[in-house]
PLY file of the C-alpha trace (Angstrom):
ply
format ascii 1.0
element vertex 170
property float x
property float y
property float z
element edge 169
property int vertex1
property int vertex2
end_header
83.00 57.78 117.12
83.52 56.08 120.47
86.89 55.94 122.19
88.46 54.88 125.47
90.66 57.01 127.71
92.27 56.19 131.00
90.39 58.22 133.62
92.05 61.55 134.41
91.23 64.95 135.90
90.01 66.22 132.52
86.99 63.89 132.55
83.75 65.22 134.06
82.86 62.60 136.63
80.28 64.75 138.42
77.56 64.24 135.80
77.87 60.46 135.59
74.92 58.41 136.85
74.52 54.73 136.09
71.73 54.26 138.62
73.94 52.43 141.15
75.08 54.68 143.98
78.24 52.68 144.80
79.46 52.71 141.20
78.75 56.43 140.83
80.63 57.17 144.05
83.56 55.01 143.04
83.96 56.88 139.76
83.51 60.30 141.36
85.58 59.83 144.52
87.94 56.88 144.30
88.81 55.67 140.80
91.34 58.37 139.93
93.11 58.05 143.28
93.32 54.26 142.88
94.82 54.74 139.46
97.39 57.23 140.76
98.39 54.76 143.50
98.62 51.83 141.09
95.74 49.96 142.74
93.65 49.75 139.57
93.09 51.30 136.16
89.77 52.83 135.16
88.92 53.40 131.53
86.15 55.73 130.44
84.10 55.46 127.27
83.70 58.76 125.45
82.20 60.04 122.23
84.39 62.22 120.01
81.82 65.02 119.82
81.35 65.02 123.60
84.83 64.42 125.04
83.84 65.55 128.56
80.79 63.30 128.98
81.48 59.81 130.32
79.19 57.27 128.65
80.49 54.41 130.76
83.52 53.09 132.57
85.22 49.93 133.67
88.01 49.16 136.11
90.67 46.46 135.85
92.78 45.09 138.69
95.27 42.31 139.22
94.15 39.64 141.70
95.33 36.50 143.41
93.06 33.49 143.72
93.35 30.42 145.90
93.14 27.52 143.51
90.71 25.55 145.72
88.11 28.24 144.90
88.18 27.39 141.16
85.85 24.92 139.42
87.06 21.35 139.96
88.45 20.90 136.43
91.07 23.59 137.15
92.24 22.39 140.57
95.14 20.24 139.34
96.35 22.75 136.75
97.69 25.33 139.18
99.57 25.66 142.46
97.95 26.78 145.71
97.61 30.37 144.50
97.40 31.83 141.01
97.21 35.28 139.47
94.56 36.73 137.21
93.06 39.94 135.89
89.76 41.10 137.34
87.01 43.30 136.05
86.39 45.20 139.26
83.63 47.50 137.97
81.63 48.14 134.82
78.90 50.76 134.45
77.02 52.57 131.71
75.38 55.97 132.18
71.58 55.70 132.49
71.26 57.89 129.39
73.11 55.30 127.30
71.98 51.98 128.77
70.52 49.29 126.49
72.70 50.44 123.55
75.31 47.64 123.80
77.92 49.94 125.34
78.52 47.42 128.13
79.40 44.82 125.52
81.65 47.34 123.79
83.46 47.94 127.09
83.73 44.19 127.78
85.40 43.70 124.41
87.90 46.44 125.25
88.51 44.94 128.71
89.13 41.52 127.14
91.58 43.07 124.65
93.47 44.78 127.48
93.46 41.59 129.54
94.98 39.66 126.64
97.75 42.25 126.42
98.39 41.62 130.10
98.36 37.85 129.54
100.94 38.17 126.79
103.31 40.03 129.12
102.57 38.70 132.61
101.41 35.23 133.58
97.72 35.02 134.47
95.31 32.10 134.54
92.28 34.06 133.37
89.80 36.82 134.03
87.51 37.23 137.05
84.46 39.33 137.83
82.15 39.59 140.85
78.55 39.98 139.70
76.43 42.21 141.93
73.30 40.11 141.42
71.81 37.26 139.36
71.01 39.58 136.44
74.63 40.74 136.26
75.75 37.10 136.53
73.68 36.20 133.45
75.16 39.17 131.62
78.73 38.01 132.27
77.93 34.39 131.46
77.09 35.39 127.88
80.78 36.25 127.44
81.92 32.83 128.68
82.41 33.45 132.40
81.64 30.48 134.68
80.62 30.58 138.33
82.95 29.56 141.11
81.65 26.62 143.15
81.52 28.36 146.54
79.99 31.64 145.32
77.92 31.67 142.14
78.26 35.47 141.84
82.04 35.18 141.52
82.82 34.30 137.93
85.91 33.11 136.10
86.95 32.95 132.46
89.94 30.66 131.96
92.78 31.97 129.83
92.06 29.48 127.03
88.45 30.73 126.74
89.66 34.33 126.97
92.07 33.62 124.10
89.24 32.14 121.99
87.03 35.17 122.56
89.92 37.50 121.82
90.63 35.72 118.52
86.93 35.92 117.66
87.00 39.67 118.37
90.04 40.11 116.13
88.26 38.23 113.35
85.25 40.55 113.41
0 1
1 2
2 3
3 4
4 5
5 6
6 7
7 8
8 9
9 10
10 11
11 12
12 13
13 14
14 15
15 16
16 17
17 18
18 19
19 20
20 21
21 22
22 23
23 24
24 25
25 26
26 27
27 28
28 29
29 30
30 31
31 32
32 33
33 34
34 35
35 36
36 37
37 38
38 39
39 40
40 41
41 42
42 43
43 44
44 45
45 46
46 47
47 48
48 49
49 50
50 51
51 52
52 53
53 54
54 55
55 56
56 57
57 58
58 59
59 60
60 61
61 62
62 63
63 64
64 65
65 66
66 67
67 68
68 69
69 70
70 71
71 72
72 73
73 74
74 75
75 76
76 77
77 78
78 79
79 80
80 81
81 82
82 83
83 84
84 85
85 86
86 87
87 88
88 89
89 90
90 91
91 92
92 93
93 94
94 95
95 96
96 97
97 98
98 99
99 100
100 101
101 102
102 103
103 104
104 105
105 106
106 107
107 108
108 109
109 110
110 111
111 112
112 113
113 114
114 115
115 116
116 117
117 118
118 119
119 120
120 121
121 122
122 123
123 124
124 125
125 126
126 127
127 128
128 129
129 130
130 131
131 132
132 133
133 134
134 135
135 136
136 137
137 138
138 139
139 140
140 141
141 142
142 143
143 144
144 145
145 146
146 147
147 148
148 149
149 150
150 151
151 152
152 153
153 154
154 155
155 156
156 157
157 158
158 159
159 160
160 161
161 162
162 163
163 164
164 165
165 166
166 167
167 168
168 169
């Protein structure tokens, strides 16, 4: 059975390899310290039978966006600046890629983001795609590109709510 834990010292980060040096280094050297400082929260995906092996991870942060960066249909809805949740990182170990674990982590990230939205005002969920392939991946969940940078993506709160309700109905 798969489960999520907030990253801690007990998790073996040294053996994780997703194939992207920067993501591996973040998990191994920075994620736990950021969590301890309140900068971000990193969640690791584990299997019950292998509680030390990290199958994948994702990181959530709070962000501020200048409204003029949003797609035009959102410009009049908000003030000059607005707050949102952001998926800062998402990675799956090379050993477990192509097994829908990324989707499983996205669902968990959306659930956590909705908990945030119910307790703190946010306008939606953001992610920065590293390349066009990652952009396409995030678009399948309902993210839309920002006008000035197509690799920066946004999911408005209403769409996030719809996806969340769909997840609950599964």
